[in-house]
MARNU-883790 format. One record per atom (N, C-alpha, C, CB): residue number from 1; residue in one letter; atom name; x, y, z. Coordinates in nm, 3 decimals. Glycine has a CB too. Layout:
! residues N
   n res atom      c1      c2      c3
 NUM   a   CA       X       Y       Z
...
This chain:
! residues 132
   n res atom      c1      c2      c3
   1   v    N   0.128  -0.059  -0.030
   1   v   CA   0.000   0.016   0.028
   1   v    C   0.061   0.147  -0.018
   1   v   CB  -0.040   0.001   0.210
   2   q    N   0.062   0.162  -0.079
   2   q   CA   0.152   0.363  -0.059
   2   q    C   0.070   0.419  -0.107
   2   q   CB   0.309   0.432  -0.146
   3   l    N  -0.011   0.497  -0.027
   3   l   CA   0.026   0.685   0.019
   3   l    C   0.056   0.784  -0.051
   3   l   CB   0.134   0.716   0.095
   4   v    N   0.065   0.916  -0.094
   4   v   CA   0.138   1.009  -0.131
   4   v    C   0.072   1.131  -0.091
   4   v   CB   0.166   0.999  -0.261
   5   e    N   0.070   1.260  -0.042
   5   e   CA   0.007   1.312   0.021
   5   e    C   0.059   1.420  -0.135
   5   e   CB   0.030   1.321   0.197
   6   s    N   0.074   1.524  -0.125
   6   s   CA   0.051   1.629  -0.191
   6   s    C  -0.036   1.839  -0.100
   6   s   CB  -0.052   1.528  -0.302
   7   g    N  -0.032   1.892  -0.221
   7   g   CA  -0.090   1.982  -0.191
   7   g    C  -0.085   2.134  -0.075
   7   g   CB  -0.161   1.911  -0.182
   8   g    N   0.052   2.042   0.047
   8   g   CA   0.074   2.150   0.147
   8   g    C   0.135   2.250   0.112
   8   g   CB   0.134   2.117   0.248
   9   g    N   0.218   2.336   0.209
   9   g   CA   0.330   2.459   0.117
   9   g    C   0.266   2.531   0.344
   9   g   CB   0.228   2.603  -0.150
  10   s    N   0.296   2.722   0.263
  10   s   CA   0.355   2.759   0.385
  10   s    C   0.194   2.902   0.297
  10   s   CB   0.597   2.786   0.418
  11   v    N   0.058   2.959   0.392
  11   v   CA  -0.030   2.992   0.356
  11   v    C  -0.061   3.124   0.484
  11   v   CB  -0.115   2.867   0.330
  12   q    N  -0.082   3.248   0.403
  12   q   CA  -0.135   3.289   0.518
  12   q    C  -0.198   3.288   0.664
  12   q   CB  -0.166   3.310   0.490
  13   s    N  -0.199   3.304   0.753
  13   s   CA  -0.405   3.342   0.837
  13   s    C  -0.443   3.347   0.711
  13   s   CB  -0.471   3.530   0.950
  14   g    N  -0.565   3.313   0.708
  14   g   CA  -0.790   3.346   0.713
  14   g    C  -0.735   3.279   0.600
  14   g   CB  -0.927   3.547   0.700
  15   g    N  -0.611   3.216   0.505
  15   g   CA  -0.565   3.142   0.339
  15   g    C  -0.628   3.016   0.345
  15   g   CB  -0.379   3.107   0.303
  16   s    N  -0.672   2.917   0.281
  16   s   CA  -0.751   2.836   0.239
  16   s    C  -0.517   2.715   0.202
  16   s   CB  -0.910   2.931   0.069
  17   l    N  -0.609   2.581   0.212
  17   l   CA  -0.456   2.467   0.148
  17   l    C  -0.573   2.345   0.105
  17   l   CB  -0.290   2.386   0.322
  18   r    N  -0.569   2.339   0.018
  18   r   CA  -0.635   2.113  -0.030
  18   r    C  -0.556   2.059  -0.065
  18   r   CB  -0.746   2.049  -0.164
  19   l    N  -0.576   1.955   0.036
  19   l   CA  -0.441   1.845   0.064
  19   l    C  -0.545   1.726  -0.008
  19   l   CB  -0.374   1.807   0.280
  20   s    N  -0.402   1.641  -0.143
  20   s   CA  -0.429   1.554  -0.141
  20   s    C  -0.376   1.379  -0.077
  20   s   CB  -0.443   1.589  -0.230
  21   c    N  -0.524   1.275  -0.164
  21   c   CA  -0.412   1.164  -0.099
  21   c    C  -0.341   1.132  -0.205
  21   c   CB  -0.467   1.022  -0.031
  22   a    N  -0.258   0.967  -0.223
  22   a   CA  -0.347   0.981  -0.353
  22   a    C  -0.315   0.821  -0.305
  22   a   CB  -0.298   1.076  -0.532
  23   a    N  -0.408   0.706  -0.324
  23   a   CA  -0.385   0.536  -0.276
  23   a    C  -0.307   0.477  -0.392
  23   a   CB  -0.546   0.433  -0.254
  24   s    N  -0.231   0.317  -0.305
  24   s   CA  -0.200   0.308  -0.426
  24   s    C  -0.244   0.105  -0.339
  24   s   CB  -0.012   0.399  -0.504
  25   g    N  -0.239   0.011  -0.420
  25   g   CA  -0.139  -0.137  -0.400
  25   g    C  -0.243  -0.167  -0.297
  25   g   CB   0.060  -0.132  -0.337
  26   y    N  -0.401  -0.110  -0.198
  26   y   CA  -0.478  -0.275  -0.206
  26   y    C  -0.651  -0.249  -0.319
  26   y   CB  -0.538  -0.340   0.030
  27   s    N  -0.641  -0.351  -0.296
  27   s   CA  -0.763  -0.471  -0.356
  27   s    C  -0.848  -0.405  -0.211
  27   s   CB  -0.707  -0.707  -0.361
  28   h    N  -0.913  -0.479  -0.120
  28   h   CA  -0.978  -0.416  -0.104
  28   h    C  -1.049  -0.297  -0.014
  28   h   CB  -0.999  -0.472  -0.126
  29   s    N  -1.191  -0.286  -0.040
  29   s   CA  -1.246  -0.176   0.030
  29   s    C  -1.201  -0.110   0.140
  29   s   CB  -1.344  -0.203   0.061
  30   s    N  -1.154   0.010   0.187
  30   s   CA  -1.053  -0.023   0.274
  30   s    C  -1.169   0.120   0.362
  30   s   CB  -0.843  -0.009   0.215
  31   d    N  -1.254   0.030   0.480
  31   d   CA  -1.324   0.105   0.558
  31   d    C  -1.272   0.279   0.569
  31   d   CB  -1.318   0.026   0.691
  32   c    N  -1.204   0.281   0.621
  32   c   CA  -1.191   0.427   0.680
  32   c    C  -1.068   0.534   0.593
  32   c   CB  -1.141   0.405   0.856
  33   m    N  -1.060   0.618   0.630
  33   m   CA  -0.954   0.702   0.509
  33   m    C  -0.953   0.843   0.613
  33   m   CB  -1.044   0.739   0.299
  34   g    N  -0.828   0.879   0.666
  34   g   CA  -0.841   0.962   0.784
  34   g    C  -0.723   1.049   0.742
  34   g   CB  -0.833   0.885   0.937
  35   w    N  -0.713   1.185   0.796
  35   w   CA  -0.595   1.275   0.798
  35   w    C  -0.564   1.310   1.019
  35   w   CB  -0.660   1.458   0.673
  36   f    N  -0.432   1.311   1.014
  36   f   CA  -0.429   1.324   1.124
  36   f    C  -0.252   1.464   1.097
  36   f   CB  -0.430   1.142   1.211
  37   r    N  -0.255   1.558   1.216
  37   r   CA  -0.140   1.604   1.254
  37   r    C  -0.070   1.646   1.340
  37   r   CB  -0.127   1.649   1.220
  38   q    N   0.060   1.642   1.330
  38   q   CA   0.216   1.650   1.399
  38   q    C   0.260   1.731   1.427
  38   q   CB   0.312   1.618   1.351
  39   a    N   0.229   1.823   1.554
  39   a   CA   0.351   1.979   1.568
  39   a    C   0.461   1.929   1.611
  39   a   CB   0.318   2.117   1.687
  40   p    N   0.530   2.087   1.605
  40   p   CA   0.698   2.017   1.689
  40   p    C   0.668   1.985   1.879
  40   p   CB   0.871   2.194   1.678
  41   g    N   0.708   1.867   1.966
  41   g   CA   0.622   1.882   2.029
  41   g    C   0.524   1.815   2.080
  41   g   CB   0.597   1.936   1.995
  42   k    N   0.461   1.845   1.998
  42   k   CA   0.306   1.854   1.982
  42   k    C   0.279   1.626   2.005
  42   k   CB   0.253   1.960   1.755
  43   e    N   0.194   1.570   2.046
  43   e   CA   0.127   1.428   2.043
  43   e    C   0.046   1.406   1.868
  43   e   CB  -0.013   1.426   2.193
  44   r    N   0.083   1.321   1.840
  44   r   CA  -0.016   1.326   1.659
  44   r    C  -0.136   1.297   1.697
  44   r   CB   0.022   1.198   1.515
  45   e    N  -0.234   1.387   1.613
  45   e   CA  -0.361   1.408   1.621
  45   e    C  -0.513   1.400   1.560
  45   e   CB  -0.344   1.478   1.635
  46   g    N  -0.595   1.266   1.562
  46   g   CA  -0.682   1.298   1.457
  46   g    C  -0.783   1.473   1.409
  46   g   CB  -0.775   1.183   1.493
  47   v    N  -0.724   1.447   1.267
  47   v   CA  -0.796   1.589   1.227
  47   v    C  -0.933   1.520   1.164
  47   v   CB  -0.694   1.703   1.096
  48   a    N  -0.935   1.435   1.110
  48   a   CA  -1.057   1.433   0.974
  48   a    C  -1.096   1.265   0.973
  48   a   CB  -0.972   1.493   0.778
  49   t    N  -1.161   1.229   0.931
  49   t   CA  -1.146   1.062   0.863
  49   t    C  -1.293   1.116   0.829
  49   t   CB  -1.112   0.876   0.981
  50   i    N  -1.301   0.953   0.804
  50   i   CA  -1.395   0.934   0.618
  50   i    C  -1.446   0.745   0.612
  50   i   CB  -1.216   0.972   0.418
  51   d    N  -1.525   0.756   0.677
  51   d   CA  -1.535   0.577   0.638
  51   d    C  -1.621   0.553   0.469
  51   d   CB  -1.665   0.480   0.796
  52   s    N  -1.633   0.416   0.471
  52   s   CA  -1.708   0.384   0.338
  52   s    C  -1.858   0.443   0.268
  52   s   CB  -1.729   0.248   0.354
  53   d    N  -1.881   0.443   0.403
  53   d   CA  -2.010   0.515   0.404
  53   d    C  -2.089   0.638   0.384
  53   d   CB  -2.030   0.505   0.475
  54   g    N  -1.911   0.750   0.380
  54   g   CA  -1.963   0.848   0.391
  54   g    C  -1.937   0.977   0.521
  54   g   CB  -2.074   0.793   0.380
  55   v    N  -1.997   0.835   0.631
  55   v   CA  -1.947   0.939   0.750
  55   v    C  -1.823   1.001   0.776
  55   v   CB  -1.959   0.885   0.861
  56   r    N  -1.847   1.116   0.756
  56   r   CA  -1.723   1.209   0.879
  56   r    C  -1.714   1.279   1.025
  56   r   CB  -1.687   1.323   0.824
  57   s    N  -1.647   1.297   1.046
  57   s   CA  -1.569   1.235   1.172
  57   s    C  -1.470   1.414   1.189
  57   s   CB  -1.441   1.038   1.119
  58   y    N  -1.441   1.511   1.254
  58   y   CA  -1.348   1.631   1.299
  58   y    C  -1.376   1.666   1.362
  58   y   CB  -1.316   1.720   1.252
  59   a    N  -1.207   1.682   1.395
  59   a   CA  -1.156   1.704   1.512
  59   a    C  -1.267   1.857   1.614
  59   a   CB  -0.976   1.739   1.463
  60   d    N  -1.269   1.924   1.681
  60   d   CA  -1.335   1.988   1.752
  60   d    C  -1.256   2.106   1.679
  60   d   CB  -1.340   1.956   1.906
  61   s    N  -1.152   2.164   1.686
  61   s   CA  -1.034   2.273   1.666
  61   s    C  -1.123   2.324   1.521
  61   s   CB  -0.834   2.199   1.641
  62   v    N  -1.113   2.195   1.432
  62   v   CA  -1.159   2.270   1.272
  62   v    C  -1.315   2.212   1.204
  62   v   CB  -1.017   2.218   1.134
  63   k    N  -1.343   2.224   1.301
  63   k   CA  -1.564   2.210   1.270
  63   k    C  -1.572   2.246   1.165
  63   k   CB  -1.700   2.317   1.357
  64   g    N  -1.625   2.307   1.052
  64   g   CA  -1.672   2.465   0.967
  64   g    C  -1.541   2.495   0.916
  64   g   CB  -1.737   2.617   1.074
  65   r    N  -1.434   2.452   0.918
  65   r   CA  -1.268   2.539   0.878
  65   r    C  -1.277   2.439   0.767
  65   r   CB  -1.088   2.533   1.009
  66   f    N  -1.288   2.315   0.780
  66   f   CA  -1.208   2.140   0.701
  66   f    C  -1.332   2.105   0.733
  66   f   CB  -1.046   2.017   0.781
  67   t    N  -1.304   1.952   0.543
  67   t   CA  -1.401   1.945   0.514
  67   t    C  -1.318   1.787   0.440
  67   t   CB  -1.477   2.083   0.446
  68   i    N  -1.348   1.690   0.459
  68   i   CA  -1.279   1.559   0.371
  68   i    C  -1.350   1.503   0.281
  68   i   CB  -1.242   1.441   0.447
  69   s    N  -1.315   1.459   0.200
  69   s   CA  -1.398   1.352   0.068
  69   s    C  -1.321   1.325  -0.002
  69   s   CB  -1.510   1.399  -0.031
  70   r    N  -1.346   1.164   0.008
  70   r   CA  -1.307   1.093  -0.081
  70   r    C  -1.349   1.058  -0.154
  70   r   CB  -1.274   1.034  -0.066
  71   d    N  -1.251   1.025  -0.269
  71   d   CA  -1.340   1.007  -0.458
  71   d    C  -1.280   0.776  -0.462
  71   d   CB  -1.168   1.189  -0.689
  72   n    N  -1.348   0.625  -0.454
  72   n   CA  -1.334   0.630  -0.431
  72   n    C  -1.300   0.534  -0.571
  72   n   CB  -1.354   0.669  -0.333
  73   a    N  -1.387   0.532  -0.694
  73   a   CA  -1.286   0.535  -0.786
  73   a    C  -1.159   0.541  -0.834
  73   a   CB  -1.300   0.574  -0.813
  74   q    N  -1.062   0.720  -0.781
  74   q   CA  -0.899   0.759  -0.792
  74   q    C  -0.868   0.706  -0.701
  74   q   CB  -0.840   0.898  -0.790
  75   k    N  -0.887   0.687  -0.603
  75   k   CA  -0.863   0.621  -0.471
  75   k    C  -0.724   0.738  -0.451
  75   k   CB  -0.827   0.416  -0.475
  76   t    N  -0.832   0.860  -0.414
  76   t   CA  -0.852   0.901  -0.338
  76   t    C  -0.826   1.071  -0.244
  76   t   CB  -0.824   0.811  -0.320
  77   l    N  -0.831   1.068  -0.106
  77   l   CA  -0.858   1.125  -0.042
  77   l    C  -0.774   1.288  -0.021
  77   l   CB  -0.866   1.035   0.037
  78   y    N  -0.872   1.344   0.070
  78   y   CA  -0.841   1.541   0.011
  78   y    C  -0.977   1.540   0.158
  78   y   CB  -0.919   1.633  -0.259
  79   l    N  -0.840   1.654   0.173
  79   l   CA  -0.857   1.764   0.281
  79   l    C  -0.888   1.915   0.229
  79   l   CB  -0.721   1.770   0.364
  80   q    N  -0.953   1.938   0.242
  80   q   CA  -1.001   2.115   0.250
  80   q    C  -1.003   2.221   0.326
  80   q   CB  -1.099   2.136   0.242
  81   m    N  -0.906   2.270   0.353
  81   m   CA  -0.828   2.314   0.446
  81   m    C  -0.881   2.484   0.474
  81   m   CB  -0.670   2.289   0.394
  82   n    N  -1.004   2.546   0.475
  82   n   CA  -1.039   2.655   0.507
  82   n    C  -0.993   2.797   0.643
  82   n   CB  -1.146   2.604   0.510
  83   s    N  -1.026   2.963   0.544
  83   s   CA  -1.017   2.976   0.739
  83   s    C  -0.854   2.939   0.847
  83   s   CB  -1.150   2.822   0.804
  84   l    N  -0.722   2.884   0.799
  84   l   CA  -0.624   2.847   0.856
  84   l    C  -0.568   2.923   0.986
  84   l   CB  -0.545   2.841   0.762
  85   q    N  -0.492   2.898   1.080
  85   q   CA  -0.445   2.987   1.142
  85   q    C  -0.278   2.936   1.197
  85   q   CB  -0.554   3.020   1.249
  86   p    N  -0.256   2.978   1.282
  86   p   CA  -0.148   2.963   1.278
  86   p    C  -0.140   2.799   1.343
  86   p   CB  -0.082   3.085   1.343
  87   d    N  -0.234   2.779   1.416
  87   d   CA  -0.190   2.687   1.485
  87   d    C  -0.251   2.514   1.442
  87   d   CB  -0.224   2.741   1.626
  88   d    N  -0.324   2.598   1.299
  88   d   CA  -0.268   2.425   1.290
  88   d    C  -0.122   2.449   1.086
  88   d   CB  -0.522   2.255   1.239
  89   s    N  -0.049   2.466   1.222
  89   s   CA   0.096   2.444   1.168
  89   s    C   0.090   2.313   1.156
  89   s   CB   0.221   2.489   1.254
  90   a    N   0.207   2.209   1.092
  90   a   CA   0.183   2.093   1.087
  90   a    C   0.267   2.038   1.006
  90   a   CB   0.070   2.070   1.065
  91   w    N   0.234   1.893   1.047
  91   w   CA   0.262   1.805   0.963
  91   w    C   0.195   1.689   0.939
  91   w   CB   0.358   1.780   0.982
  92   y    N   0.127   1.693   0.855
  92   y   CA  -0.016   1.631   0.783
  92   y    C  -0.019   1.504   0.778
  92   y   CB  -0.045   1.668   0.640
  93   s    N  -0.047   1.414   0.732
  93   s   CA  -0.074   1.222   0.737
  93   s    C  -0.157   1.247   0.725
  93   s   CB  -0.057   1.104   0.844
  94   c    N  -0.175   1.084   0.595
  94   c   CA  -0.282   1.037   0.500
  94   c    C  -0.298   0.933   0.581
  94   c   CB  -0.256   1.008   0.341
  95   a    N  -0.414   0.831   0.587
  95   a   CA  -0.392   0.720   0.668
  95   a    C  -0.481   0.688   0.655
  95   a   CB  -0.354   0.714   0.783
  96   l    N  -0.439   0.506   0.577
  96   l   CA  -0.591   0.439   0.538
  96   l    C  -0.636   0.296   0.632
  96   l   CB  -0.584   0.385   0.356
  97   a    N  -0.695   0.323   0.746
  97   a   CA  -0.736   0.158   0.811
  97   a    C  -0.735   0.029   0.729
  97   a   CB  -0.889   0.153   0.860
  98   r    N  -0.745   0.007   0.835
  98   r   CA  -0.730  -0.181   0.824
  98   r    C  -0.855  -0.260   0.798
  98   r   CB  -0.678  -0.255   0.976
  99   a    N  -0.904  -0.332   0.708
  99   a   CA  -0.993  -0.375   0.651
  99   a    C  -1.082  -0.390   0.790
  99   a   CB  -0.957  -0.493   0.558
 100   g    N  -1.187  -0.388   0.787
 100   g   CA  -1.272  -0.432   0.849
 100   g    C  -1.302  -0.334   1.062
 100   g   CB  -1.214  -0.606   0.826
 101   s    N  -1.216  -0.226   1.012
 101   s   CA  -1.122  -0.187   1.134
 101   s    C  -1.334  -0.036   1.106
 101   s   CB  -0.841  -0.110   1.087
 102   m    N  -1.359  -0.056   1.049
 102   m   CA  -1.520   0.092   1.044
 102   m    C  -1.567   0.077   1.240
 102   m   CB  -1.755  -0.001   0.880
 103   s    N  -1.642  -0.107   1.294
 103   s   CA  -1.653  -0.072   1.377
 103   s    C  -1.676  -0.047   1.495
 103   s   CB  -1.659  -0.060   1.356
 104   a    N  -1.531  -0.066   1.524
 104   a   CA  -1.416  -0.083   1.619
 104   a    C  -1.398   0.164   1.604
 104   a   CB  -1.224  -0.247   1.515
 105   i    N  -1.388   0.226   1.454
 105   i   CA  -1.321   0.339   1.514
 105   i    C  -1.529   0.423   1.514
 105   i   CB  -1.142   0.430   1.377
 106   r    N  -1.640   0.322   1.433
 106   r   CA  -1.730   0.454   1.476
 106   r    C  -1.755   0.396   1.625
 106   r   CB  -1.896   0.487   1.370
 107   a    N  -1.690   0.370   1.655
 107   a   CA  -1.769   0.268   1.827
 107   a    C  -1.630   0.352   1.905
 107   a   CB  -1.758  -0.010   1.839
 108   l    N  -1.486   0.419   1.906
 108   l   CA  -1.415   0.499   1.980
 108   l    C  -1.498   0.643   1.961
 108   l   CB  -1.260   0.494   1.934
 109   g    N  -1.573   0.717   1.836
 109   g   CA  -1.664   0.824   1.869
 109   g    C  -1.583   0.908   1.876
 109   g   CB  -1.748   0.820   1.978
 110   g    N  -1.456   0.912   1.712
 110   g   CA  -1.480   1.023   1.726
 110   g    C  -1.286   1.051   1.696
 110   g   CB  -1.578   1.058   1.880
 111   m    N  -1.186   1.177   1.762
 111   m   CA  -1.045   1.169   1.724
 111   m    C  -0.970   1.138   1.872
 111   m   CB  -0.991   1.320   1.643
 112   t    N  -1.001   0.997   1.967
 112   t   CA  -0.956   0.975   2.060
 112   t    C  -0.813   0.916   2.010
 112   t   CB  -1.046   0.904   2.137
 113   p    N  -0.697   0.981   2.103
 113   p   CA  -0.630   0.905   2.158
 113   p    C  -0.559   0.738   2.071
 113   p   CB  -0.722   0.896   2.268
 114   d    N  -0.704   0.693   2.105
 114   d   CA  -0.683   0.564   2.036
 114   d    C  -0.686   0.489   1.910
 114   d   CB  -0.734   0.513   2.077
 115   l    N  -0.711   0.672   1.799
 115   l   CA  -0.790   0.653   1.697
 115   l    C  -0.644   0.600   1.574
 115   l   CB  -0.897   0.814   1.665
 116   s    N  -0.527   0.625   1.600
 116   s   CA  -0.394   0.611   1.514
 116   s    C  -0.401   0.474   1.537
 116   s   CB  -0.244   0.690   1.560
 117   s    N  -0.399   0.455   1.593
 117   s   CA  -0.418   0.231   1.637
 117   s    C  -0.475   0.190   1.519
 117   s   CB  -0.562   0.155   1.793
 118   q    N  -0.590   0.286   1.471
 118   q   CA  -0.727   0.172   1.412
 118   q    C  -0.599   0.129   1.258
 118   q   CB  -0.961   0.297   1.342
 119   y    N  -0.535   0.228   1.258
 119   y   CA  -0.585   0.295   1.066
 119   y    C  -0.326   0.217   1.092
 119   y   CB  -0.677   0.657   1.020
 120   g    N  -0.342   0.087   0.981
 120   g   CA  -0.214   0.086   0.943
 120   g    C  -0.098   0.101   0.872
 120   g   CB  -0.207   0.050   0.949
 121   y    N  -0.175   0.198   0.734
 121   y   CA  -0.067   0.226   0.663
 121   y    C  -0.106   0.395   0.676
 121   y   CB  -0.056   0.142   0.502
 122   w    N  -0.016   0.506   0.616
 122   w   CA   0.040   0.577   0.651
 122   w    C   0.165   0.585   0.530
 122   w   CB   0.056   0.550   0.784
 123   g    N   0.081   0.742   0.463
 123   g   CA   0.156   0.833   0.376
 123   g    C   0.286   0.856   0.491
 123   g   CB   0.055   0.988   0.323
 124   h    N   0.386   0.987   0.400
 124   h   CA   0.485   1.003   0.480
 124   h    C   0.453   1.185   0.493
 124   h   CB   0.642   0.936   0.409
 125   g    N   0.345   1.217   0.524
 125   g   CA   0.306   1.312   0.521
 125   g    C   0.358   1.495   0.440
 125   g   CB   0.296   1.287   0.634
 126   i    N   0.349   1.536   0.452
 126   i   CA   0.366   1.613   0.397
 126   i    C   0.330   1.836   0.454
 126   i   CB   0.299   1.531   0.296
 127   q    N   0.359   1.940   0.512
 127   q   CA   0.408   2.028   0.641
 127   q    C   0.308   2.129   0.525
 127   q   CB   0.626   2.065   0.698
 128   v    N   0.260   2.198   0.621
 128   v   CA   0.113   2.313   0.631
 128   v    C   0.196   2.403   0.702
 128   v   CB  -0.058   2.265   0.731
 129   t    N   0.212   2.583   0.695
 129   t   CA   0.282   2.582   0.774
 129   t    C   0.182   2.756   0.694
 129   t   CB   0.456   2.502   0.793
 130   v    N   0.117   2.788   0.877
 130   v   CA   0.043   2.914   0.872
 130   v    C   0.096   3.040   0.980
 130   v   CB  -0.111   2.873   0.903
 131   t    N   0.157   3.153   0.861
 131   t   CA   0.149   3.260   0.876
 131   t    C   0.036   3.302   0.991
 131   t   CB   0.137   3.303   0.755
 132   s    N   0.119   3.383   1.035
 132   s   CA   0.030   3.505   1.112
 132   s    C   0.038   3.652   1.076
 132   s   CB   0.067   3.510   1.256
């Protein structure tokens, strides 16, 4: 499985970026995909997830500003980020959940610290920097 992120970069506060994640090398219709981020000195945190039914979940800090979407035919995951703030600066990674993990992820009920353990495949990541 290969996940390749693109679309990161530097933007001023209030600006927008769209991250993409191209997935390849897997045959199962993986239940969930998601975006995670890690800022220097902080733990990795879940940003947004979407499952095969299109059910979305967001971190409270990005609700109303970020939108996650997926193109199953193209095996591509997106994250539209609007109204970016300096606190959004981080290394963003795309992740693909292990097959059959949708129930477990739904049971977690959101961006809990245990969420990332349900994701077995990770992209290298990409930097997003928001300047004030």
